[in-house]
C-alpha positions as CSV (number, residue, x, y, z in Angstrom):
1,M,49.3,-88.3,-4.2
2,T,45.7,-87.3,-4.2
3,A,43.4,-88.4,-7.0
4,S,41.8,-85.8,-9.3
5,K,38.2,-84.9,-9.2
6,D,37.5,-87.8,-11.5
7,D,39.4,-90.3,-9.3
8,L,42.2,-90.4,-11.8
9,P,45.9,-90.4,-10.8
10,P,47.6,-87.0,-11.2
11,L,48.9,-86.4,-14.7
12,I,52.3,-85.0,-15.6
13,L,53.0,-83.6,-19.0
14,M,56.6,-83.5,-20.0
15,V,57.7,-81.1,-22.8
16,D,61.1,-82.2,-24.0
17,D,62.5,-83.1,-27.4
18,N,65.1,-85.5,-26.0
19,R,63.6,-89.0,-26.1
20,A,66.3,-90.4,-23.8
21,D,65.4,-87.8,-21.2
22,V,61.7,-88.4,-21.5
23,E,62.2,-92.2,-21.1
24,L,64.5,-91.7,-18.2
25,T,62.1,-89.4,-16.5
26,H,59.2,-91.8,-17.1
27,E,61.3,-94.7,-15.6
28,A,62.2,-92.5,-12.6
29,L,58.5,-91.7,-12.0
30,L,57.8,-95.4,-12.0
31,E,60.0,-95.7,-8.9
32,L,58.0,-93.3,-6.8
33,P,55.7,-94.6,-4.1
34,V,52.6,-93.4,-6.0
35,V,53.0,-93.3,-9.7
36,P,51.5,-90.4,-11.6
37,E,50.1,-90.8,-15.2
38,F,52.7,-89.6,-17.7
39,Q,52.4,-88.0,-21.1
40,S,55.0,-86.3,-23.3
41,V,55.3,-84.0,-26.3
42,S,58.4,-82.9,-28.1
43,D,58.2,-79.1,-28.1
44,G,56.2,-76.0,-27.1
45,L,53.9,-76.0,-30.1
46,A,52.9,-79.6,-29.5
47,A,52.4,-78.7,-25.8
48,L,50.0,-76.0,-26.7
49,D,48.1,-78.3,-29.0
50,Y,48.0,-80.9,-26.2
51,L,46.8,-78.4,-23.6
52,H,44.2,-76.9,-26.0
53,Q,43.1,-80.4,-27.1
54,R,43.8,-79.7,-30.8
55,G,44.4,-82.2,-33.6
56,A,45.9,-85.5,-32.4
57,H,45.4,-84.3,-28.8
58,A,41.6,-83.9,-29.0
59,G,40.2,-85.2,-25.7
60,A,43.6,-85.0,-23.9
61,R,43.4,-84.8,-20.1
62,R,44.5,-81.6,-18.5
63,P,47.8,-82.2,-16.7
64,D,48.3,-81.4,-13.0
65,L,51.9,-80.5,-13.5
66,I,54.1,-79.7,-16.5
67,L,57.8,-80.6,-16.7
68,L,59.4,-78.2,-19.2
69,D,62.8,-78.3,-21.0
70,L,64.2,-75.0,-22.2
71,N,66.1,-76.1,-25.3
72,M,63.8,-77.5,-28.0
73,P,63.2,-76.9,-31.7
74,R,60.2,-75.0,-33.1
75,M,59.1,-73.4,-29.9
76,D,61.5,-73.5,-27.0
77,G,60.7,-73.7,-23.3
78,R,61.2,-70.0,-22.7
79,A,58.5,-69.1,-25.2
80,T,56.4,-72.0,-24.1
81,L,56.5,-70.9,-20.5
82,E,55.5,-67.3,-21.5
83,A,52.6,-68.6,-23.6
84,L,51.4,-70.8,-20.7
85,K,51.6,-68.2,-18.1
86,T,49.8,-65.5,-20.2
87,D,47.0,-67.8,-21.2
88,E,44.2,-67.5,-18.7
89,A,43.0,-71.0,-19.4
90,L,46.4,-72.5,-18.7
91,C,48.2,-70.2,-16.3
92,D,47.3,-72.0,-13.1
93,I,49.0,-75.3,-14.1
94,P,52.3,-75.5,-12.2
95,V,55.3,-75.6,-14.6
96,V,58.6,-77.0,-13.3
97,V,61.5,-76.2,-15.6
98,L,63.7,-79.3,-15.9
99,T,66.7,-78.5,-18.1
100,T,70.4,-78.9,-18.6
101,S,70.9,-75.1,-18.3
102,E,72.6,-73.8,-15.3
103,S,72.5,-70.2,-16.6
104,E,71.6,-67.6,-13.9
105,R,69.9,-65.7,-16.7
106,D,67.6,-68.7,-17.5
107,V,66.8,-69.2,-13.8
108,L,65.9,-65.5,-13.3
109,D,64.0,-65.4,-16.6
110,C,61.9,-68.5,-15.8
111,Y,61.0,-67.3,-12.3
112,R,60.0,-63.9,-13.8
113,K,57.7,-65.8,-16.2
114,H,56.2,-67.6,-13.1
115,C,57.6,-71.1,-13.3
116,A,56.9,-73.1,-10.1
117,A,60.5,-74.3,-9.8
118,F,63.7,-74.4,-11.8
119,L,65.6,-77.7,-11.7
120,T,68.8,-78.7,-13.4
121,K,68.7,-82.2,-14.9
122,P,70.7,-84.4,-12.6
123,V,73.6,-86.6,-13.6
124,T,72.4,-89.9,-12.0
125,V,69.0,-91.7,-12.1
126,E,69.0,-91.7,-8.3
127,E,69.3,-87.9,-8.2
128,L,66.5,-87.7,-10.8
129,I,64.2,-89.9,-8.7
130,E,65.0,-87.8,-5.6
131,K,64.1,-84.5,-7.4
132,L,61.0,-85.9,-9.0
133,E,59.8,-87.3,-5.7
134,A,60.2,-83.9,-4.1
135,V,58.4,-82.2,-7.0
136,C,55.5,-84.7,-6.8
137,Q,55.3,-84.5,-3.0
138,L,54.9,-80.8,-3.2
139,W,52.7,-80.4,-6.2
140,L,50.7,-83.6,-6.5
141,S,50.2,-84.9,-2.9
142,G,48.1,-82.1,-1.5
143,V,51.0,-80.3,0.2
144,A,50.5,-77.3,-2.1
145,A,47.0,-76.2,-2.6
146,L,46.0,-76.1,-6.3
147,P,42.8,-74.5,-7.8
148,R,40.0,-76.8,-8.5
149,R,39.5,-77.4,-12.2
150,P,36.2,-77.9,-13.9
151,V,35.7,-81.3,-15.6
152,R,36.3,-80.9,-19.3
153,H,33.9,-82.8,-21.6
């Protein structure tokens, strides 16, 4: 994976209310050849606070990739995806939906709202590692071109 403009490792923000899924994803990322930095928040409202550097998230680093669950309290992933992709300051961050949903309606809806990919949470840790490695290879290693971002002060 390529380092950001500040020579920092790529940063993944996971938006998911299930602590076990967050911990499992973090552990799976630690198994990758190049480990990205990892942050998490528990719902869409917290994600927007993080991304806009509000409250407890003042000074938070902009993520290079967002992993987004669909089913969460307060603001679910569907509303969060729509908010992200209609916000000019955030719409260029790739959002990969990572959810238990296998609904065709959810798949279609998320792509219509411009998610980068829709992945169903796998059953085994090995499958999770494989999916995350593929996602990181595409979005964080330089395979996919991403817009340059100004350094935030």
